C-alpha positions as CSV (number, residue, x, y, z in Angstrom):
1,M,35.9,3.7,87.6
2,N,38.6,6.2,88.8
3,L,38.7,9.9,88.0
4,P,40.1,9.9,84.1
5,N,37.8,7.3,83.2
6,K,34.7,9.4,85.0
7,L,35.6,12.2,83.2
8,T,35.6,9.8,79.7
9,C,31.9,9.0,80.5
10,M,31.2,12.9,81.3
11,R,32.5,13.7,77.8
12,M,30.3,11.1,76.2
13,L,27.4,12.4,78.1
14,L,27.6,15.9,77.2
15,I,27.4,14.7,73.2
16,P,23.3,14.5,73.1
17,F,23.1,18.0,75.2
18,M,25.6,19.5,72.3
19,I,23.3,18.2,69.5
20,F,20.3,19.7,71.3
21,F,21.6,23.5,71.4
22,Y,23.1,23.1,67.9
23,L,19.8,22.2,66.2
24,A,18.0,24.1,68.9
25,N,16.5,27.0,66.1
26,F,13.9,28.0,68.6
27,I,16.5,29.5,70.5
28,P,16.8,33.5,69.1
29,Y,20.3,34.8,67.4
30,G,21.7,31.6,67.1
31,I,22.6,31.2,70.7
32,G,21.8,27.7,70.7
33,K,25.1,27.2,68.4
34,I,27.4,28.9,70.9
35,V,26.2,26.7,73.7
36,A,26.9,24.1,71.5
37,L,30.0,25.3,71.0
38,V,30.5,25.5,74.5
39,I,29.9,22.2,75.2
40,F,31.9,20.6,72.6
41,I,34.8,22.9,74.1
42,V,34.4,21.6,77.8
43,A,33.8,17.9,76.6
44,A,37.1,18.4,74.4
45,L,39.2,20.1,77.7
46,T,38.0,16.8,79.5
47,D,40.2,14.8,77.2
48,L,43.2,16.9,78.0
49,L,42.8,16.4,81.7
50,D,41.7,12.8,81.7
51,G,44.8,11.7,79.8
52,K,47.0,14.0,82.1
53,I,45.5,12.9,85.1
54,A,46.0,9.4,84.2
55,R,49.5,9.5,83.8
56,S,50.5,11.9,86.6
57,R,48.8,9.6,89.4
58,N,49.6,6.2,87.4
59,L,45.5,5.7,86.7
60,V,46.1,4.7,83.1
61,T,43.7,1.7,82.4
62,N,42.9,-1.2,80.0
63,F,39.1,0.5,80.0
64,G,40.7,3.9,79.5
65,K,42.7,3.1,76.8
66,F,39.5,1.5,75.1
67,L,36.9,3.7,75.9
68,D,38.7,7.4,75.6
69,P,39.4,7.1,72.0
70,I,35.6,5.9,71.2
71,A,34.5,9.1,73.2
72,D,36.6,11.6,70.8
73,K,35.6,9.8,67.9
74,M,31.5,10.3,69.4
75,L,32.2,13.7,70.1
76,T,33.9,14.8,67.0
77,T,31.9,13.0,64.4
78,S,28.5,14.1,66.2
79,L,30.0,17.9,65.7
80,L,31.3,17.0,62.4
81,L,27.6,15.4,60.8
82,L,26.0,18.4,62.1
83,L,28.1,20.7,60.3
84,V,27.7,18.7,57.1
85,V,23.6,18.2,57.7
86,D,23.3,22.1,58.2
87,G,25.4,22.9,55.0
88,T,27.8,25.0,56.7
89,I,30.5,22.3,55.2
90,K,29.5,22.6,51.8
91,N,28.5,19.4,49.7
92,P,30.1,17.2,48.0
93,Y,33.2,18.1,50.6
94,G,31.5,17.8,53.4
95,V,30.2,14.4,52.6
96,I,33.4,13.3,51.4
97,I,35.2,14.6,54.4
98,A,32.5,12.8,56.7
99,I,33.2,9.6,54.5
100,I,36.8,9.6,55.4
101,I,36.8,10.2,58.9
102,I,33.7,7.6,59.8
103,S,35.5,5.2,57.8
104,R,38.7,5.7,59.2
105,E,37.3,5.6,63.0
106,F,35.4,2.0,61.9
107,I,38.5,0.2,60.8
108,V,40.5,1.6,63.6
109,S,37.8,0.6,65.9
110,A,37.6,-2.8,63.8
111,L,41.4,-3.4,64.3
112,R,41.2,-2.6,68.3
113,L,38.3,-5.1,68.3
114,I,40.3,-8.1,66.4
115,A,43.6,-7.1,68.9
116,A,40.9,-7.5,72.0
117,T,40.3,-10.9,71.1
118,S,44.3,-11.7,72.0
119,G,44.1,-9.7,74.9
120,Q,46.0,-6.9,73.0
121,V,45.1,-2.7,73.7
122,L,45.6,-0.9,71.5
123,A,46.7,2.9,72.4
124,A,46.3,6.1,70.1
125,D,49.9,6.7,68.9
126,I,51.2,10.3,68.3
127,W,49.7,10.2,64.8
128,G,46.2,9.6,66.3
129,K,46.6,12.3,68.9
130,A,47.7,14.6,66.0
131,K,44.6,14.0,64.2
132,T,42.4,14.1,67.2
133,M,43.9,17.5,68.0
134,T,43.5,19.2,65.0
135,Q,39.9,17.8,64.6
136,M,38.9,19.5,67.8
137,I,40.2,22.6,66.9
138,A,38.7,22.4,63.2
139,L,35.4,22.1,64.4
140,P,34.8,24.7,66.4
141,I,36.1,27.4,64.3
142,C,33.4,25.8,61.7
143,T,30.9,26.0,64.5
144,V,31.7,29.7,64.5
145,Y,31.2,29.9,60.7
146,S,27.8,28.4,61.0
147,Y,26.6,30.8,63.9
148,I,27.9,33.6,61.5
149,L,25.8,32.1,58.8
150,T,22.9,31.6,60.8
151,C,23.0,35.5,62.2
152,G,23.7,36.6,59.0
153,F,26.5,39.3,59.4
154,N,26.4,40.6,56.4
155,I,27.9,44.0,57.6
156,F,30.8,42.0,58.1
157,C,31.5,40.2,54.9
158,W,35.3,40.1,55.8
159,V,34.6,37.9,59.2
160,E,32.7,35.5,57.2
161,Q,35.1,34.9,54.5
162,T,37.8,34.8,57.4
163,F,36.2,32.4,59.3
164,M,35.1,30.3,56.0
165,W,38.1,30.1,54.8
166,A,39.8,29.0,58.4
167,S,37.1,26.3,58.3
168,Y,37.7,24.5,55.2
169,I,41.9,24.9,55.8
170,S,41.9,23.4,59.3
171,L,39.4,20.8,58.6
172,G,41.4,19.8,55.0
173,L,44.6,19.4,57.4
174,A,42.4,17.3,60.1
175,T,41.4,15.0,56.6
176,I,44.8,15.0,55.8
177,L,46.0,13.9,59.2
178,T,43.2,11.6,59.3
179,I,44.2,9.4,56.3
180,I,47.8,9.3,57.7
181,S,46.8,8.6,61.2
182,G,44.5,5.4,59.4
183,V,47.3,4.3,57.4
184,N,49.9,4.4,60.2
185,Y,47.3,2.7,62.6
186,L,46.8,0.0,60.1
187,V,50.6,-0.9,59.0
188,K,52.0,-0.3,62.4
189,N,49.6,-2.9,64.2
190,R,49.1,-5.2,61.1
191,H,50.5,-8.2,62.9
192,C,47.0,-7.9,64.5
193,L,45.3,-9.1,61.2
194,K,47.4,-12.4,61.4
195,E,45.9,-15.2,62.4
196,N,47.4,-18.1,64.3
């Protein structure tokens, strides 16, 4: 349990707090969503930090390779589902995006488990990292949009429109990269599906 792996575990422990504050409608002026956004950003920064520390100090472990992407999935899918449930991402688009992203994560996780049975650890590639990065940019933008909707800043309708389009464009890009990275991961690691 080295420092990078502790940071990964901390990212997972922050998720319940993010969910609590996002749903804490009893906190006035939508402050709960701002707190949830800060928690998400802090958790996302630990993702950048743990990888950098692991590589610079030669602390890369199989445990870290396995746990780090799981922590990312838990963080991003938790916030995505919150945004879909409260209607920030309009249906049916929100449901379709959530199904695509979550299905990709299940498929990749299943492939990792299959590889693990033969002693292989499949680390994330450049497409997977790009997917995660775009999700971690898109979701905070959507959260700010959700905050604007909650507070009802009608006098600043141009702000609402700006964040609405920024949310849809960034989330659309994240969804496209999710599909590309999933297909690429399956093609590149298809040897894991072959039985001896």
